[in-house]
N, CA, C, O and the ligand as a Tripos MOL2 file, in Angstrom:
@<TRIPOS>MOLECULE
protein
  305   303    77     0     0
PROTEIN
NO_CHARGES

@<TRIPOS>ATOM
      1 N          26.8890   94.3090    9.5500 N.3       1 MET1
      2 CA         27.1990   95.1510    8.3470 C.3       1 MET1
      3 C          26.4130   95.1010    6.9770 C.2       1 MET1
      4 O          26.1520   94.0590    6.3760 O.2       1 MET1
      5 N          26.1170   96.2130    6.6210 N.am      2 THR2
      6 CA         24.9580   96.0670    5.4570 C.3       2 THR2
      7 C          26.0090   96.4630    4.2420 C.2       2 THR2
      8 O          26.9170   97.2900    4.3380 O.2       2 THR2
      9 N          25.6840   95.7080    3.1230 N.am      3 GLU3
     10 CA         26.4450   95.9530    1.8750 C.3       3 GLU3
     11 C          25.8120   96.8950    1.1250 C.2       3 GLU3
     12 O          25.0860   96.4000    0.2630 O.2       3 GLU3
     13 N          25.8410   98.2630    1.1620 N.am      4 ARG4
     14 CA         25.2330   99.3140    0.4720 C.3       4 ARG4
     15 C          26.4530   99.8160   -0.4820 C.2       4 ARG4
     16 O          27.5980   99.3620   -0.4810 O.2       4 ARG4
     17 N          25.9500  100.8290   -1.2730 N.am      5 GLU5
     18 CA         26.9190  101.4520   -2.1920 C.3       5 GLU5
     19 C          27.6290  102.4630   -1.4280 C.2       5 GLU5
     20 O          27.5570  103.6750   -1.6280 O.2       5 GLU5
     21 N          28.3850  101.8200   -0.4540 N.am      6 ILE6
     22 CA         29.4580  102.8780    0.1860 C.3       6 ILE6
     23 C          30.6530  102.8800   -0.6290 C.2       6 ILE6
     24 O          31.3140  101.8670   -0.8540 O.2       6 ILE6
     25 N          30.9560  104.2070   -1.1310 N.am      7 PRO7
     26 CA         32.0940  104.3230   -1.8750 C.3       7 PRO7
     27 C          33.3940  104.3400   -0.8040 C.2       7 PRO7
     28 O          33.6810  105.2580   -0.0360 O.2       7 PRO7
     29 N          34.0450  103.1530   -0.9650 N.am      8 SER8
     30 CA         35.2650  103.0930   -0.3410 C.3       8 SER8
     31 C          36.4950  103.3860   -1.2050 C.2       8 SER8
     32 O          37.4190  102.6100   -1.4470 O.2       8 SER8
     33 N          36.3290  104.7420   -1.6590 N.am      9 MET9
     34 CA         37.3220  105.1120   -2.7740 C.3       9 MET9
     35 C          38.1210  106.2060   -2.3160 C.2       9 MET9
     36 O          38.6860  106.9290   -3.1370 O.2       9 MET9
     37 N          38.2210  106.3930   -1.1020 N.am     10 CYS10
     38 CA         39.0410  107.5050   -0.6010 C.3      10 CYS10
     39 C          40.5600  107.2420   -0.8080 C.2      10 CYS10
     40 O          41.1470  106.3120   -0.2560 O.2      10 CYS10
     41 N          41.1760  108.1780   -1.6870 N.am     11 GLN11
     42 CA         42.3940  108.0990   -1.9900 C.3      11 GLN11
     43 C          43.2500  109.2970   -1.6520 C.2      11 GLN11
     44 O          44.2930  109.6300   -2.2130 O.2      11 GLN11
     45 N          42.5780  109.9480   -0.5450 N.am     12 HIS12
     46 CA         43.2980  111.1200   -0.0850 C.3      12 HIS12
     47 C          44.2770  110.7560    1.0430 C.2      12 HIS12
     48 O          43.8940  109.9560    1.8960 O.2      12 HIS12
     49 N          45.4570  111.2590    1.1100 N.am     13 ARG13
     50 CA         46.2890  111.0100    2.1850 C.3      13 ARG13
     51 C          46.5530  112.5180    2.9220 C.2      13 ARG13
     52 O          46.9180  113.5360    2.3330 O.2      13 ARG13
     53 N          46.2970  112.3970    4.2220 N.am     14 PRO14
     54 CA         45.8100  111.3910    4.9340 C.3      14 PRO14
     55 C          44.3390  111.2140    4.4650 C.2      14 PRO14
     56 O          43.7150  112.1090    3.8940 O.2      14 PRO14
     57 N          43.7790  109.8440    4.7870 N.am     15 SER15
     58 CA         42.4720  109.5490    4.3820 C.3      15 SER15
     59 C          41.4620  110.2290    5.2850 C.2      15 SER15
     60 O          41.6800  110.4860    6.4690 O.2      15 SER15
     61 N          40.4340  110.4780    4.6900 N.am     16 CYS16
     62 CA         39.2540  111.3310    5.3320 C.3      16 CYS16
     63 C          38.7190  110.4070    6.4970 C.2      16 CYS16
     64 O          38.7990  109.1830    6.6010 O.2      16 CYS16
     65 N          38.2090  111.2400    7.2530 N.am     17 PRO17
     66 CA         37.4590  110.7030    8.5400 C.3      17 PRO17
     67 C          36.3800  109.8440    8.1240 C.2      17 PRO17
     68 O          35.6380  110.2140    7.2140 O.2      17 PRO17
     69 N          36.2120  108.7010    8.7140 N.am     18 SER18
     70 CA         35.0160  107.5920    8.5200 C.3      18 SER18
     71 C          33.7710  108.3710    8.7760 C.2      18 SER18
     72 O          33.7450  109.4600    9.3500 O.2      18 SER18
     73 N          32.7300  107.7210    8.3010 N.am     19 ALA19
     74 CA         31.3160  108.3490    8.4930 C.3      19 ALA19
     75 C          30.8730  108.2160   10.0300 C.2      19 ALA19
     76 O          29.9510  108.8530   10.5400 O.2      19 ALA19
     77 N          31.6510  107.3220   10.6470 N.am     20 ASP20
     78 CA         31.1860  107.1330   12.1070 C.3      20 ASP20
     79 C          32.1740  107.9420   13.0060 C.2      20 ASP20
     80 O          32.1830  107.8610   14.2350 O.2      20 ASP20
     81 N          32.9950  108.7210   12.2740 N.am     21 SER21
     82 CA         33.9350  109.4370   13.1630 C.3      21 SER21
     83 C          33.3520  110.8300   13.4060 C.2      21 SER21
     84 O          32.7420  111.4410   12.5280 O.2      21 SER21
     85 N          33.5650  111.2970   14.6220 N.am     22 ALA22
     86 CA         33.0340  112.6070   15.0770 C.3      22 ALA22
     87 C          33.5410  113.7230   14.2080 C.2      22 ALA22
     88 O          33.0130  114.8230   14.3690 O.2      22 ALA22
     89 N          34.4850  113.5950   13.3150 N.am     23 ASP23
     90 CA         35.0420  114.4810   12.5510 C.3      23 ASP23
     91 C          34.7740  114.2780   11.0330 C.2      23 ASP23
     92 O          35.5270  114.6380   10.1280 O.2      23 ASP23
     93 N          33.6670  113.6890   10.9090 N.am     24 ARG24
     94 CA         33.2150  113.2190    9.4760 C.3      24 ARG24
     95 C          32.9370  114.2810    8.6350 C.2      24 ARG24
     96 O          33.0420  114.0590    7.4290 O.2      24 ARG24
     97 N          32.5910  115.4340    9.0150 N.am     25 GLU25
     98 CA         32.2290  116.5760    8.2230 C.3      25 GLU25
     99 C          33.4810  117.1980    7.6580 C.2      25 GLU25
    100 O          33.3810  118.1710    6.9120 O.2      25 GLU25
    101 N          34.6340  116.6990    7.9680 N.am     26 SER26
    102 CA         36.0380  117.2190    7.4480 C.3      26 SER26
    103 C          36.3950  116.5020    6.3090 C.2      26 SER26
    104 O          37.3430  116.8530    5.6060 O.2      26 SER26
    105 N          35.7030  115.5120    6.0710 N.am     27 ALA27
    106 CA         36.1880  114.7280    4.6810 C.3      27 ALA27
    107 C          35.7880  115.5750    3.6030 C.2      27 ALA27
    108 O          34.9080  116.4350    3.6220 O.2      27 ALA27
    109 N          36.6440  115.1850    2.5220 N.am     28 ARG28
    110 CA         36.7030  116.0460    1.1840 C.3      28 ARG28
    111 C          35.3750  115.7820    0.6260 C.2      28 ARG28
    112 O          34.8330  114.6780    0.6880 O.2      28 ARG28
    113 N          34.7980  116.9530    0.0110 N.am     29 LEU29
    114 CA         33.5090  116.9730   -0.8520 C.3      29 LEU29
    115 C          33.9300  116.2490   -2.2470 C.2      29 LEU29
    116 O          34.9040  116.5570   -2.9330 O.2      29 LEU29
    117 N          33.0300  115.2690   -2.5050 N.am     30 VAL30
    118 CA         33.2200  114.7220   -3.8810 C.3      30 VAL30
    119 C          32.0350  115.1200   -4.9480 C.2      30 VAL30
    120 O          32.1180  114.9990   -6.1700 O.2      30 VAL30
    121 N          30.9390  115.6110   -4.2230 N.am     31 ALA31
    122 CA         29.9310  116.0780   -4.9670 C.3      31 ALA31
    123 C          29.3520  117.1470   -4.3440 C.2      31 ALA31
    124 O          29.2130  117.0850   -3.1220 O.2      31 ALA31
    125 N          28.9270  118.2790   -5.0400 N.am     32 HIS32
    126 CA         28.2180  119.3930   -4.3780 C.3      32 HIS32
    127 C          27.0130  119.7940   -5.4900 C.2      32 HIS32
    128 O          27.1330  119.9620   -6.7040 O.2      32 HIS32
    129 N          25.9490  119.8750   -4.7410 N.am     33 HIS33
    130 CA         24.6490  120.1610   -5.5960 C.3      33 HIS33
    131 C          24.1130  121.2500   -4.7720 C.2      33 HIS33
    132 O          23.1790  120.9930   -4.0120 O.2      33 HIS33
    133 N          24.6090  122.4680   -4.8340 N.am     34 PRO34
    134 CA         23.9240  123.5840   -4.1490 C.3      34 PRO34
    135 C          22.5480  123.9370   -4.5490 C.2      34 PRO34
    136 O          21.8390  124.5770   -3.7730 O.2      34 PRO34
    137 N          22.0730  123.5190   -5.8430 N.am     35 GLU35
    138 CA         20.9130  123.6610   -6.3190 C.3      35 GLU35
    139 C          19.9210  122.8600   -5.6260 C.2      35 GLU35
    140 O          18.7530  123.2180   -5.4700 O.2      35 GLU35
    141 N          20.4560  121.6730   -5.1790 N.am     36 GLN36
    142 CA         19.5970  120.6360   -4.6060 C.3      36 GLN36
    143 C          19.7030  120.8550   -3.0760 C.2      36 GLN36
    144 O          18.8370  120.3570   -2.3570 O.2      36 GLN36
    145 N          20.6340  121.5160   -2.5810 N.am     37 GLY37
    146 CA         21.0600  121.7010   -1.1760 C.3      37 GLY37
    147 C          21.7650  120.6030   -0.4930 C.2      37 GLY37
    148 O          21.6690  120.5210    0.7320 O.2      37 GLY37
    149 N          22.4370  119.7850   -1.1320 N.am     38 TRP38
    150 CA         23.0770  118.7760   -0.4000 C.3      38 TRP38
    151 C          24.5000  118.5520   -1.2270 C.2      38 TRP38
    152 O          24.6430  118.8320   -2.4170 O.2      38 TRP38
    153 N          25.4880  118.0140   -0.3960 N.am     39 SER39
    154 CA         26.7230  117.5420   -0.8650 C.3      39 SER39
    155 C          27.1020  116.2640   -0.4130 C.2      39 SER39
    156 O          26.5860  115.8290    0.6170 O.2      39 SER39
    157 N          27.9710  115.5660   -1.0670 N.am     40 LEU40
    158 CA         28.2780  114.1290   -0.6410 C.3      40 LEU40
    159 C          29.8700  114.1940   -0.5630 C.2      40 LEU40
    160 O          30.6760  114.5620   -1.4170 O.2      40 LEU40
    161 N          30.0830  113.6780    0.8450 N.am     41 LEU41
    162 CA         31.3830  113.8310    1.2710 C.3      41 LEU41
    163 C          32.1550  112.3070    0.8150 C.2      41 LEU41
    164 O          31.6000  111.2590    0.4810 O.2      41 LEU41
    165 N          33.3040  112.5420    0.9090 N.am     42 CYS42
    166 CA         34.2100  111.3110    0.5690 C.3      42 CYS42
    167 C          33.9800  109.9300    1.2620 C.2      42 CYS42
    168 O          34.1550  108.8340    0.7310 O.2      42 CYS42
    169 N          33.5420  110.1780    2.5880 N.am     43 ASN43
    170 CA         33.3140  109.1520    3.3970 C.3      43 ASN43
    171 C          31.7790  108.4540    3.2180 C.2      43 ASN43
    172 O          31.4280  107.5080    3.9220 O.2      43 ASN43
    173 N          31.0110  108.9900    2.2910 N.am     44 GLY44
    174 CA         29.7350  108.7720    2.0460 C.3      44 GLY44
    175 C          28.6300  109.3420    2.7310 C.2      44 GLY44
    176 O          27.4840  108.8990    2.6560 O.2      44 GLY44
    177 N          29.0060  110.3990    3.4490 N.am     45 VAL45
    178 CA         28.1280  111.2510    4.3420 C.3      45 VAL45
    179 C          27.5780  112.0870    3.4040 C.2      45 VAL45
    180 O          28.3290  112.6860    2.6340 O.2      45 VAL45
    181 N          26.0850  112.2590    3.3270 N.am     46 VAL46
    182 CA         25.5800  113.4320    2.7210 C.3      46 VAL46
    183 C          25.2480  114.5180    3.4300 C.2      46 VAL46
    184 O          24.4960  114.3580    4.3910 O.2      46 VAL46
    185 N          25.6830  115.6980    3.1420 N.am     47 LEU47
    186 CA         25.7560  116.7470    3.8980 C.3      47 LEU47
    187 C          24.6470  117.7780    3.3850 C.2      47 LEU47
    188 O          24.7160  118.2910    2.2680 O.2      47 LEU47
    189 N          23.6640  118.0280    4.2550 N.am     48 PHE48
    190 CA         22.5140  118.8380    3.6910 C.3      48 PHE48
    191 C          22.8470  120.6970    3.8730 C.2      48 PHE48
    192 O          23.6950  121.0640    4.6860 O.2      48 PHE48
    193 N          22.2860  121.4370    3.2550 N.am     49 GLU49
    194 CA         22.5940  122.9150    3.3410 C.3      49 GLU49
    195 C          22.1580  123.3670    4.6890 C.2      49 GLU49
    196 O          22.6240  124.4140    5.1400 O.2      49 GLU49
    197 N          21.2230  122.6000    5.4320 N.am     50 ASP50
    198 CA         20.8390  123.0150    6.7120 C.3      50 ASP50
    199 C          21.5540  122.3150    8.0210 C.2      50 ASP50
    200 O          21.1920  122.2680    9.1970 O.2      50 ASP50
    201 N          22.7490  121.7730    7.3290 N.am     51 THR51
    202 CA         23.6230  121.1810    8.3770 C.3      51 THR51
    203 C          23.1510  119.6880    8.8880 C.2      51 THR51
    204 O          23.8120  118.9710    9.6390 O.2      51 THR51
    205 N          21.8970  119.3820    8.3310 N.am     52 GLY52
    206 CA         21.5940  117.9470    8.5950 C.3      52 GLY52
    207 C          22.4490  117.0380    7.8140 C.2      52 GLY52
    208 O          23.0090  117.4230    6.7870 O.2      52 GLY52
    209 N          22.5660  115.8130    8.2860 N.am     53 GLU53
    210 CA         23.4600  114.8340    7.7410 C.3      53 GLU53
    211 C          22.7310  113.3070    7.4280 C.2      53 GLU53
    212 O          21.8980  112.7970    8.1760 O.2      53 GLU53
    213 N          23.1300  112.8220    6.4160 N.am     54 LEU54
    214 CA         22.5500  111.4870    6.1180 C.3      54 LEU54
    215 C          23.7740  110.5610    6.1770 C.2      54 LEU54
    216 O          24.7310  110.7590    5.4280 O.2      54 LEU54
    217 N          23.7530  109.6160    7.0050 N.am     55 LEU55
    218 CA         25.0350  108.7060    6.9660 C.3      55 LEU55
    219 C          24.9210  107.5550    6.1650 C.2      55 LEU55
    220 O          23.8090  107.1660    5.8070 O.2      55 LEU55
    221 N          26.0340  106.9230    5.8200 N.am     56 PRO56
    222 CA         25.8480  105.7490    4.5630 C.3      56 PRO56
    223 C          25.1520  104.7020    5.1660 C.2      56 PRO56
    224 O          24.6870  103.8430    4.4170 O.2      56 PRO56
    225 N          24.9850  104.5990    6.3860 N.am     57 ASP57
    226 CA         24.2580  103.2580    7.1490 C.3      57 ASP57
    227 C          22.6890  103.7950    7.1520 C.2      57 ASP57
    228 O          21.8870  103.0230    7.6790 O.2      57 ASP57
    229 N          22.2640  104.8050    6.7180 N.am     58 GLY58
    230 CA         20.9450  105.2480    6.7630 C.3      58 GLY58
    231 C          20.5790  106.2330    8.1030 C.2      58 GLY58
    232 O          19.5160  106.8530    8.1410 O.2      58 GLY58
    233 N          21.3870  106.2890    8.9830 N.am     59 GLN59
    234 CA         21.2060  107.1410   10.2190 C.3      59 GLN59
    235 C          21.1820  108.6760    9.6280 C.2      59 GLN59
    236 O          21.9220  109.1400    8.7610 O.2      59 GLN59
    237 N          20.0750  109.3640   10.3770 N.am     60 VAL60
    238 CA         19.9500  110.8230   10.0290 C.3      60 VAL60
    239 C          20.5490  111.5620   11.2220 C.2      60 VAL60
    240 O          20.3050  111.1830   12.3670 O.2      60 VAL60
    241 N          21.3630  112.6560   10.9590 N.am     61 ILE61
    242 CA         21.5970  113.3690   12.0320 C.3      61 ILE61
    243 C          20.8850  114.8940   11.9000 C.2      61 ILE61
    244 O          21.0450  115.6350   10.9300 O.2      61 ILE61
    245 N          20.2480  115.1310   12.8220 N.am     62 ALA62
    246 CA         19.5180  116.4540   12.7630 C.3      62 ALA62
    247 C          20.4530  117.6760   12.5720 C.2      62 ALA62
    248 O          21.6130  117.7590   12.9750 O.2      62 ALA62
    249 N          19.7700  118.5830   11.9080 N.am     63 PRO63
    250 CA         20.5770  119.9310   11.5860 C.3      63 PRO63
    251 C          21.2060  120.4620   12.9750 C.2      63 PRO63
    252 O          20.5320  120.4390   14.0040 O.2      63 PRO63
    253 N          22.4010  120.8950   12.9520 N.am     64 HIS64
    254 CA         23.0110  121.7170   14.1920 C.3      64 HIS64
    255 C          23.4600  122.9500   13.7860 C.2      64 HIS64
    256 O          24.5040  123.3900   14.2680 O.2      64 HIS64
    257 N          22.7930  123.6170   12.9210 N.am     65 ARG65
    258 CA         23.2150  124.9860   12.6090 C.3      65 ARG65
    259 C          23.3920  125.6640   13.7690 C.2      65 ARG65
    260 O          22.5970  125.6200   14.7080 O.2      65 ARG65
    261 N          24.7190  126.4920   13.7410 N.am     66 PRO66
    262 CA         25.3300  127.1490   14.8720 C.3      66 PRO66
    263 C          24.2660  128.2730   15.3970 C.2      66 PRO66
    264 O          23.9570  128.3640   16.5860 O.2      66 PRO66
    265 N          23.6970  129.1910   14.2800 N.am     67 LEU67
    266 CA         22.7380  130.1260   14.7810 C.3      67 LEU67
    267 C          21.3340  129.8140   14.6230 C.2      67 LEU67
    268 O          20.5400  130.3190   13.8290 O.2      67 LEU67
    269 N          21.1210  128.8310   15.5680 N.am     68 GLY68
    270 CA         19.6330  128.0220   15.5440 C.3      68 GLY68
    271 C          18.3960  129.0390   15.9810 C.2      68 GLY68
    272 O          17.2660  128.5990   16.1950 O.2      68 GLY68
    273 N          18.6870  130.2640   16.0770 N.am     69 ALA69
    274 CA         17.5480  131.1560   16.5560 C.3      69 ALA69
    275 C          16.4090  131.3740   15.5240 C.2      69 ALA69
    276 O          15.2520  131.5650   15.9000 O.2      69 ALA69
    277 N          16.7620  131.3410   14.2100 N.am     70 GLY70
    278 CA         15.9650  131.8400   13.4050 C.3      70 GLY70
    279 C          14.9420  130.5170   12.9050 C.2      70 GLY70
    280 O          13.8130  130.7400   12.4670 O.2      70 GLY70
    281 N          15.3500  129.4970   12.9990 N.am     71 ARG71
    282 CA         14.4120  128.3620   12.5190 C.3      71 ARG71
    283 C          14.1260  127.3250   12.9950 C.2      71 ARG71
    284 O          15.1610  126.6600   13.0250 O.2      71 ARG71
    285 N          13.1190  126.6420   13.4950 N.am     72 VAL72
    286 CA         12.7520  125.5310   14.1940 C.3      72 VAL72
    287 C          12.5640  124.4140   13.2340 C.2      72 VAL72
    288 O          11.6360  124.3690   12.4260 O.2      72 VAL72
    289 N          13.4050  123.6000   13.3500 N.am     73 VAL73
    290 CA         13.1700  122.2000   12.4540 C.3      73 VAL73
    291 C          12.2070  121.0240   13.2070 C.2      73 VAL73
    292 O          12.4990  120.3540   14.1980 O.2      73 VAL73
    293 N          11.1480  121.0030   12.5240 N.am     74 THR74
    294 CA         10.4480  119.8510   13.2270 C.3      74 THR74
    295 C          10.7000  118.5030   12.4310 C.2      74 THR74
    296 O          10.5000  118.4780   11.2160 O.2      74 THR74
    297 N          11.1270  117.4170   13.0970 N.am     75 ALA75
    298 CA         11.2290  116.2030   12.7230 C.3      75 ALA75
    299 C          10.2160  115.4030   12.9870 C.2      75 ALA75
    300 O           9.7080  115.3780   14.1080 O.2      75 ALA75
    301 N           9.7930  114.6500   11.9890 N.am     76 ALA76
    302 CA          8.7980  113.7620   12.3000 C.3      76 ALA76
    303 C           9.1130  112.6470   13.2010 C.2      76 ALA76
    304 O           8.2420  111.8300   13.5010 O.2      76 ALA76
    305 ZN         38.8900  111.0440    0.9690 Zn       77 ZN77
@<TRIPOS>BOND
     1     1     2 1
     2     2     3 1
     3     3     4 2
     4     3     5 am
     5     5     6 1
     6     6     7 1
     7     7     8 2
     8     7     9 am
     9     9    10 1
    10    10    11 1
    11    11    12 2
    12    11    13 am
    13    13    14 1
    14    14    15 1
    15    15    16 2
    16    15    17 am
    17    17    18 1
    18    18    19 1
    19    19    20 2
    20    19    21 am
    21    21    22 1
    22    22    23 1
    23    23    24 2
    24    23    25 am
    25    25    26 1
    26    26    27 1
    27    27    28 2
    28    27    29 am
    29    29    30 1
    30    30    31 1
    31    31    32 2
    32    31    33 am
    33    33    34 1
    34    34    35 1
    35    35    36 2
    36    35    37 am
    37    37    38 1
    38    38    39 1
    39    39    40 2
    40    39    41 am
    41    41    42 1
    42    42    43 1
    43    43    44 2
    44    43    45 am
    45    45    46 1
    46    46    47 1
    47    47    48 2
    48    47    49 am
    49    49    50 1
    50    50    51 1
    51    51    52 2
    52    51    53 am
    53    53    54 1
    54    54    55 1
    55    55    56 2
    56    55    57 am
    57    57    58 1
    58    58    59 1
    59    59    60 2
    60    59    61 am
    61    61    62 1
    62    62    63 1
    63    63    64 2
    64    63    65 am
    65    65    66 1
    66    66    67 1
    67    67    68 2
    68    67    69 am
    69    69    70 1
    70    70    71 1
    71    71    72 2
    72    71    73 am
    73    73    74 1
    74    74    75 1
    75    75    76 2
    76    75    77 am
    77    77    78 1
    78    78    79 1
    79    79    80 2
    80    79    81 am
    81    81    82 1
    82    82    83 1
    83    83    84 2
    84    83    85 am
    85    85    86 1
    86    86    87 1
    87    87    88 2
    88    87    89 am
    89    89    90 1
    90    90    91 1
    91    91    92 2
    92    91    93 am
    93    93    94 1
    94    94    95 1
    95    95    96 2
    96    95    97 am
    97    97    98 1
    98    98    99 1
    99    99   100 2
   100    99   101 am
   101   101   102 1
   102   102   103 1
   103   103   104 2
   104   103   105 am
   105   105   106 1
   106   106   107 1
   107   107   108 2
   108   107   109 am
   109   109   110 1
   110   110   111 1
   111   111   112 2
   112   111   113 am
   113   113   114 1
   114   114   115 1
   115   115   116 2
   116   115   117 am
   117   117   118 1
   118   118   119 1
   119   119   120 2
   120   119   121 am
   121   121   122 1
   122   122   123 1
   123   123   124 2
   124   123   125 am
   125   125   126 1
   126   126   127 1
   127   127   128 2
   128   127   129 am
   129   129   130 1
   130   130   131 1
   131   131   132 2
   132   131   133 am
   133   133   134 1
   134   134   135 1
   135   135   136 2
   136   135   137 am
   137   137   138 1
   138   138   139 1
   139   139   140 2
   140   139   141 am
   141   141   142 1
   142   142   143 1
   143   143   144 2
   144   143   145 am
   145   145   146 1
   146   146   147 1
   147   147   148 2
   148   147   149 am
   149   149   150 1
   150   150   151 1
   151   151   152 2
   152   151   153 am
   153   153   154 1
   154   154   155 1
   155   155   156 2
   156   155   157 am
   157   157   158 1
   158   158   159 1
   159   159   160 2
   160   159   161 am
   161   161   162 1
   162   162   163 1
   163   163   164 2
   164   163   165 am
   165   165   166 1
   166   166   167 1
   167   167   168 2
   168   167   169 am
   169   169   170 1
   170   170   171 1
   171   171   172 2
   172   171   173 am
   173   173   174 1
   174   174   175 1
   175   175   176 2
   176   175   177 am
   177   177   178 1
   178   178   179 1
   179   179   180 2
   180   179   181 am
   181   181   182 1
   182   182   183 1
   183   183   184 2
   184   183   185 am
   185   185   186 1
   186   186   187 1
   187   187   188 2
   188   187   189 am
   189   189   190 1
   190   190   191 1
   191   191   192 2
   192   191   193 am
   193   193   194 1
   194   194   195 1
   195   195   196 2
   196   195   197 am
   197   197   198 1
   198   198   199 1
   199   199   200 2
   200   199   201 am
   201   201   202 1
   202   202   203 1
   203   203   204 2
   204   203   205 am
   205   205   206 1
   206   206   207 1
   207   207   208 2
   208   207   209 am
   209   209   210 1
   210   210   211 1
   211   211   212 2
   212   211   213 am
   213   213   214 1
   214   214   215 1
   215   215   216 2
   216   215   217 am
   217   217   218 1
   218   218   219 1
   219   219   220 2
   220   219   221 am
   221   221   222 1
   222   222   223 1
   223   223   224 2
   224   223   225 am
   225   225   226 1
   226   226   227 1
   227   227   228 2
   228   227   229 am
   229   229   230 1
   230   230   231 1
   231   231   232 2
   232   231   233 am
   233   233   234 1
   234   234   235 1
   235   235   236 2
   236   235   237 am
   237   237   238 1
   238   238   239 1
   239   239   240 2
   240   239   241 am
   241   241   242 1
   242   242   243 1
   243   243   244 2
   244   243   245 am
   245   245   246 1
   246   246   247 1
   247   247   248 2
   248   247   249 am
   249   249   250 1
   250   250   251 1
   251   251   252 2
   252   251   253 am
   253   253   254 1
   254   254   255 1
   255   255   256 2
   256   255   257 am
   257   257   258 1
   258   258   259 1
   259   259   260 2
   260   259   261 am
   261   261   262 1
   262   262   263 1
   263   263   264 2
   264   263   265 am
   265   265   266 1
   266   266   267 1
   267   267   268 2
   268   267   269 am
   269   269   270 1
   270   270   271 1
   271   271   272 2
   272   271   273 am
   273   273   274 1
   274   274   275 1
   275   275   276 2
   276   275   277 am
   277   277   278 1
   278   278   279 1
   279   279   280 2
   280   279   281 am
   281   281   282 1
   282   282   283 1
   283   283   284 2
   284   283   285 am
   285   285   286 1
   286   286   287 1
   287   287   288 2
   288   287   289 am
   289   289   290 1
   290   290   291 1
   291   291   292 2
   292   291   293 am
   293   293   294 1
   294   294   295 1
   295   295   296 2
   296   295   297 am
   297   297   298 1
   298   298   299 1
   299   299   300 2
   300   299   301 am
   301   301   302 1
   302   302   303 1
   303   303   304 2
@<TRIPOS>SUBSTRUCTURE
     1 MET1         2 RESIDUE 1 A MET
     2 THR2         6 RESIDUE 1 A THR
     3 GLU3        10 RESIDUE 1 A GLU
     4 ARG4        14 RESIDUE 1 A ARG
     5 GLU5        18 RESIDUE 1 A GLU
     6 ILE6        22 RESIDUE 1 A ILE
     7 PRO7        26 RESIDUE 1 A PRO
     8 SER8        30 RESIDUE 1 A SER
     9 MET9        34 RESIDUE 1 A MET
    10 CYS10       38 RESIDUE 1 A CYS
    11 GLN11       42 RESIDUE 1 A GLN
    12 HIS12       46 RESIDUE 1 A HIS
    13 ARG13       50 RESIDUE 1 A ARG
    14 PRO14       54 RESIDUE 1 A PRO
    15 SER15       58 RESIDUE 1 A SER
    16 CYS16       62 RESIDUE 1 A CYS
    17 PRO17       66 RESIDUE 1 A PRO
    18 SER18       70 RESIDUE 1 A SER
    19 ALA19       74 RESIDUE 1 A ALA
    20 ASP20       78 RESIDUE 1 A ASP
    21 SER21       82 RESIDUE 1 A SER
    22 ALA22       86 RESIDUE 1 A ALA
    23 ASP23       90 RESIDUE 1 A ASP
    24 ARG24       94 RESIDUE 1 A ARG
    25 GLU25       98 RESIDUE 1 A GLU
    26 SER26      102 RESIDUE 1 A SER
    27 ALA27      106 RESIDUE 1 A ALA
    28 ARG28      110 RESIDUE 1 A ARG
    29 LEU29      114 RESIDUE 1 A LEU
    30 VAL30      118 RESIDUE 1 A VAL
    31 ALA31      122 RESIDUE 1 A ALA
    32 HIS32      126 RESIDUE 1 A HIS
    33 HIS33      130 RESIDUE 1 A HIS
    34 PRO34      134 RESIDUE 1 A PRO
    35 GLU35      138 RESIDUE 1 A GLU
    36 GLN36      142 RESIDUE 1 A GLN
    37 GLY37      146 RESIDUE 1 A GLY
    38 TRP38      150 RESIDUE 1 A TRP
    39 SER39      154 RESIDUE 1 A SER
    40 LEU40      158 RESIDUE 1 A LEU
    41 LEU41      162 RESIDUE 1 A LEU
    42 CYS42      166 RESIDUE 1 A CYS
    43 ASN43      170 RESIDUE 1 A ASN
    44 GLY44      174 RESIDUE 1 A GLY
    45 VAL45      178 RESIDUE 1 A VAL
    46 VAL46      182 RESIDUE 1 A VAL
    47 LEU47      186 RESIDUE 1 A LEU
    48 PHE48      190 RESIDUE 1 A PHE
    49 GLU49      194 RESIDUE 1 A GLU
    50 ASP50      198 RESIDUE 1 A ASP
    51 THR51      202 RESIDUE 1 A THR
    52 GLY52      206 RESIDUE 1 A GLY
    53 GLU53      210 RESIDUE 1 A GLU
    54 LEU54      214 RESIDUE 1 A LEU
    55 LEU55      218 RESIDUE 1 A LEU
    56 PRO56      222 RESIDUE 1 A PRO
    57 ASP57      226 RESIDUE 1 A ASP
    58 GLY58      230 RESIDUE 1 A GLY
    59 GLN59      234 RESIDUE 1 A GLN
    60 VAL60      238 RESIDUE 1 A VAL
    61 ILE61      242 RESIDUE 1 A ILE
    62 ALA62      246 RESIDUE 1 A ALA
    63 PRO63      250 RESIDUE 1 A PRO
    64 HIS64      254 RESIDUE 1 A HIS
    65 ARG65      258 RESIDUE 1 A ARG
    66 PRO66      262 RESIDUE 1 A PRO
    67 LEU67      266 RESIDUE 1 A LEU
    68 GLY68      270 RESIDUE 1 A GLY
    69 ALA69      274 RESIDUE 1 A ALA
    70 GLY70      278 RESIDUE 1 A GLY
    71 ARG71      282 RESIDUE 1 A ARG
    72 VAL72      286 RESIDUE 1 A VAL
    73 VAL73      290 RESIDUE 1 A VAL
    74 THR74      294 RESIDUE 1 A THR
    75 ALA75      298 RESIDUE 1 A ALA
    76 ALA76      302 RESIDUE 1 A ALA
    77 ZN77       305 GROUP 0 **** ****
């Protein structure tokens, strides 16, 4: 377990899915920065405009945009 600034402040009922849940994207938005292309979910997941995700433990989820025909994302 790493002690980072994981906001355990979910006061929603029912509570939001945790960051390691397959359903994590359905957590409530707590911050939305469309001009920067990302949103912060209640469970600490950062959701990017291209559907990529950054989990609170530092794990990166590659974008999984449904209409993936237009753009190829090259990850290092
Ligand atoms: Zn919540």
